[in-house]
C-alpha atoms as an extended CHARMM CRD file, in Angstrom:
* protein
*
        73  EXT
         1         1  MET       CA             37.0330000000       11.4720000000      -46.3190000000  PROA      1               0.0000000000
         2         2  ARG       CA             35.4940000000       10.6980000000      -42.9840000000  PROA      2               0.0000000000
         3         3  LYS       CA             32.1170000000        9.9880000000      -44.5290000000  PROA      3               0.0000000000
         4         4  ILE       CA             33.7310000000        7.4700000000      -46.9200000000  PROA      4               0.0000000000
         5         5  LEU       CA             35.5710000000        5.7370000000      -44.0680000000  PROA      5               0.0000000000
         6         6  ALA       CA             32.4230000000        5.6310000000      -41.9520000000  PROA      6               0.0000000000
         7         7  LEU       CA             30.4700000000        4.1670000000      -44.9170000000  PROA      7               0.0000000000
         8         8  LEU       CA             33.0780000000        1.6050000000      -45.5490000000  PROA      8               0.0000000000
         9         9  ALA       CA             33.0900000000        0.6240000000      -41.7860000000  PROA      9               0.0000000000
        10        10  LEU       CA             29.3030000000        0.3100000000      -41.8790000000  PROA      10              0.0000000000
        11        11  LEU       CA             29.4240000000       -1.8980000000      -44.9910000000  PROA      11              0.0000000000
        12        12  LEU       CA             32.0390000000       -4.0260000000      -43.4770000000  PROA      12              0.0000000000
        13        13  LEU       CA             29.9370000000       -4.5900000000      -40.2880000000  PROA      13              0.0000000000
        14        14  LEU       CA             26.8930000000       -5.3690000000      -42.3400000000  PROA      14              0.0000000000
        15        15  LEU       CA             28.8870000000       -7.9220000000      -44.4060000000  PROA      15              0.0000000000
        16        16  ALA       CA             30.3070000000       -9.5010000000      -41.3250000000  PROA      16              0.0000000000
        17        17  GLU       CA             26.8020000000       -9.8010000000      -39.7510000000  PROA      17              0.0000000000
        18        18  ALA       CA             25.4560000000      -11.3070000000      -42.9640000000  PROA      18              0.0000000000
        19        19  LEU       CA             28.2340000000      -13.9340000000      -43.0610000000  PROA      19              0.0000000000
        20        20  ILE       CA             28.7900000000      -14.6990000000      -39.3680000000  PROA      20              0.0000000000
        21        21  GLY       CA             25.2990000000      -14.0220000000      -37.9170000000  PROA      21              0.0000000000
        22        22  PRO       CA             23.3680000000      -16.9660000000      -39.3260000000  PROA      22              0.0000000000
        23        23  SER       CA             25.9560000000      -19.6040000000      -38.3250000000  PROA      23              0.0000000000
        24        24  PHE       CA             26.2460000000      -18.0630000000      -34.8560000000  PROA      24              0.0000000000
        25        25  ALA       CA             22.4570000000      -18.1520000000      -34.4700000000  PROA      25              0.0000000000
        26        26  ARG       CA             22.3960000000      -21.8270000000      -35.5790000000  PROA      26              0.0000000000
        27        27  ALA       CA             25.1000000000      -22.6350000000      -32.9910000000  PROA      27              0.0000000000
        28        28  LEU       CA             23.0290000000      -21.0440000000      -30.2310000000  PROA      28              0.0000000000
        29        29  ALA       CA             19.9520000000      -22.9170000000      -31.4170000000  PROA      29              0.0000000000
        30        30  GLY       CA             21.7930000000      -26.3070000000      -31.4990000000  PROA      30              0.0000000000
        31        31  PRO       CA             21.3000000000      -29.2470000000      -29.1440000000  PROA      31              0.0000000000
        32        32  LYS       CA             21.6430000000      -28.6540000000      -25.4530000000  PROA      32              0.0000000000
        33        33  MET       CA             22.1500000000      -31.7070000000      -23.2050000000  PROA      33              0.0000000000
        34        34  VAL       CA             20.7670000000      -31.4160000000      -19.6960000000  PROA      34              0.0000000000
        35        35  LEU       CA             21.1940000000      -34.0690000000      -17.0080000000  PROA      35              0.0000000000
        36        36  LYS       CA             18.8250000000      -34.4930000000      -14.1690000000  PROA      36              0.0000000000
        37        37  GLU       CA             21.8330000000      -35.6620000000      -12.0800000000  PROA      37              0.0000000000
        38        38  THR       CA             25.5320000000      -35.7320000000      -13.1390000000  PROA      38              0.0000000000
        39        39  SER       CA             26.7740000000      -38.3680000000      -10.6900000000  PROA      39              0.0000000000
        40        40  PHE       CA             25.5020000000      -41.1920000000       -8.5600000000  PROA      40              0.0000000000
        41        41  ASP       CA             27.0500000000      -42.9170000000       -5.5070000000  PROA      41              0.0000000000
        42        42  PHE       CA             26.4780000000      -46.6510000000       -5.4050000000  PROA      42              0.0000000000
        43        43  GLY       CA             27.8420000000      -46.8810000000       -1.8740000000  PROA      43              0.0000000000
        44        44  ALA       CA             29.4270000000      -50.0810000000       -0.7300000000  PROA      44              0.0000000000
        45        45  VAL       CA             29.0130000000      -52.8730000000       -3.3520000000  PROA      45              0.0000000000
        46        46  GLU       CA             29.7500000000      -56.5710000000       -2.7520000000  PROA      46              0.0000000000
        47        47  GLN       CA             32.2870000000      -58.0280000000       -5.0460000000  PROA      47              0.0000000000
        48        48  GLY       CA             30.8180000000      -59.8050000000       -8.0680000000  PROA      48              0.0000000000
        49        49  LYS       CA             27.4350000000      -58.0620000000       -7.6150000000  PROA      49              0.0000000000
        50        50  THR       CA             25.8810000000      -56.4210000000      -10.7500000000  PROA      50              0.0000000000
        51        51  ILE       CA             24.7760000000      -52.8820000000      -10.2370000000  PROA      51              0.0000000000
        52        52  ALA       CA             23.0190000000      -50.4230000000      -12.6020000000  PROA      52              0.0000000000
        53        53  HSD       CA             21.7610000000      -46.8260000000      -12.5630000000  PROA      53              0.0000000000
        54        54  THR       CA             19.8690000000      -44.9270000000      -15.2720000000  PROA      54              0.0000000000
        55        55  PHE       CA             20.8150000000      -41.2810000000      -16.0450000000  PROA      55              0.0000000000
        56        56  ILE       CA             17.9700000000      -39.2700000000      -17.5620000000  PROA      56              0.0000000000
        57        57  VAL       CA             19.1500000000      -37.0720000000      -20.3830000000  PROA      57              0.0000000000
        58        58  TYR       CA             17.0580000000      -34.1710000000      -21.8290000000  PROA      58              0.0000000000
        59        59  ASN       CA             17.6080000000      -32.3030000000      -25.0340000000  PROA      59              0.0000000000
        60        60  LYS       CA             16.6000000000      -28.6110000000      -24.2570000000  PROA      60              0.0000000000
        61        61  GLY       CA             17.9630000000      -27.3960000000      -27.6080000000  PROA      61              0.0000000000
        62        62  ALA       CA             16.3730000000      -26.7490000000      -30.8930000000  PROA      62              0.0000000000
        63        63  GLN       CA             18.4320000000      -29.4990000000      -32.9230000000  PROA      63              0.0000000000
        64        64  PRO       CA             18.6830000000      -33.2460000000      -32.5040000000  PROA      64              0.0000000000
        65        65  LEU       CA             21.1120000000      -34.3480000000      -29.7070000000  PROA      65              0.0000000000
        66        66  ARG       CA             23.4850000000      -37.1720000000      -30.7650000000  PROA      66              0.0000000000
        67        67  ILE       CA             25.3740000000      -38.9970000000      -28.0880000000  PROA      67              0.0000000000
        68        68  LYS       CA             28.2830000000      -40.5710000000      -29.8300000000  PROA      68              0.0000000000
        69        69  ARG       CA             30.3860000000      -41.8610000000      -26.9160000000  PROA      69              0.0000000000
        70        70  VAL       CA             29.8990000000      -42.5230000000      -23.1970000000  PROA      70              0.0000000000
        71        71  ARG       CA             32.8150000000      -43.0640000000      -20.9020000000  PROA      71              0.0000000000
        72        72  PRO       CA             32.1020000000      -44.3540000000      -17.3520000000  PROA      72              0.0000000000
        73        73  GLY       CA             34.0360000000      -42.7940000000      -14.5110000000  PROA      73              0.0000000000
Protein backbone atom coordinates (compact mmCIF):
# COMPACT_ATOMS: atom_id res chain seq x y z
CA UNK A 1 0.00 0.00 0.00
CA UNK A 2 2.85 2.40 0.83
CA UNK A 3 4.53 1.67 -2.47
CA UNK A 4 1.32 2.48 -4.36
CA UNK A 5 0.90 5.78 -2.47
CA UNK A 6 4.53 6.69 -3.04
CA UNK A 7 4.19 5.91 -6.75
CA UNK A 8 1.01 7.99 -7.01
CA UNK A 9 2.69 10.90 -5.21
CA UNK A 10 5.66 10.68 -7.58
CA UNK A 11 3.38 10.63 -10.63
CA UNK A 12 1.46 13.61 -9.28
CA UNK A 13 4.69 15.57 -8.80
CA UNK A 14 5.88 14.72 -12.29
CA UNK A 15 2.54 15.76 -13.77
CA UNK A 16 2.60 19.05 -11.86
CA UNK A 17 6.15 19.75 -13.06
CA UNK A 18 5.17 19.01 -16.66
CA UNK A 19 2.16 21.33 -16.49
CA UNK A 20 3.50 24.18 -14.35
CA UNK A 21 7.24 24.05 -15.06
CA UNK A 22 7.31 25.42 -18.63
CA UNK A 23 5.04 28.40 -17.89
CA UNK A 24 7.02 29.21 -14.75
CA UNK A 25 10.26 29.08 -16.73
CA UNK A 26 8.78 31.39 -19.40
CA UNK A 27 7.71 33.84 -16.70
CA UNK A 28 11.24 33.91 -15.33
CA UNK A 29 12.67 34.43 -18.82
CA UNK A 30 10.22 37.25 -19.62
CA UNK A 31 11.05 40.93 -20.00
CA UNK A 32 12.86 42.72 -17.18
CA UNK A 33 12.86 46.50 -17.09
CA UNK A 34 15.94 48.10 -15.54
CA UNK A 35 16.27 51.86 -15.13
CA UNK A 36 19.60 53.64 -14.87
CA UNK A 37 17.89 56.09 -12.50
CA UNK A 38 14.38 56.01 -11.03
CA UNK A 39 13.95 59.69 -10.18
CA UNK A 40 15.34 63.08 -11.16
CA UNK A 41 15.23 66.37 -9.22
CA UNK A 42 14.80 69.39 -11.49
CA UNK A 43 15.46 71.75 -8.62
CA UNK A 44 13.89 75.20 -8.71
CA UNK A 45 12.16 75.87 -12.04
CA UNK A 46 10.94 79.25 -13.21
CA UNK A 47 7.24 79.45 -13.94
CA UNK A 48 6.46 78.93 -17.62
CA UNK A 49 9.85 77.38 -18.42
CA UNK A 50 9.86 74.08 -20.32
CA UNK A 51 12.01 71.38 -18.81
CA UNK A 52 12.82 67.85 -19.92
CA UNK A 53 14.76 64.81 -18.77
CA UNK A 54 15.39 61.47 -20.48
CA UNK A 55 15.19 58.24 -18.51
CA UNK A 56 17.18 55.38 -20.01
CA UNK A 57 15.32 52.06 -19.93
CA UNK A 58 17.05 48.73 -20.48
CA UNK A 59 15.43 45.37 -21.13
CA UNK A 60 17.58 42.78 -19.35
CA UNK A 61 15.06 39.98 -19.96
CA UNK A 62 14.71 37.36 -22.65
CA UNK A 63 11.38 38.61 -24.09
CA UNK A 64 10.41 41.94 -25.67
CA UNK A 65 9.59 44.72 -23.18
CA UNK A 66 6.37 46.60 -23.94
CA UNK A 67 5.79 49.90 -22.14
CA UNK A 68 2.07 50.49 -22.41
CA UNK A 69 1.62 53.47 -20.09
CA UNK A 70 3.74 56.09 -18.37
CA UNK A 71 2.47 58.26 -15.54
CA UNK A 72 4.58 61.24 -14.48
CA UNK A 73 4.85 61.82 -10.75
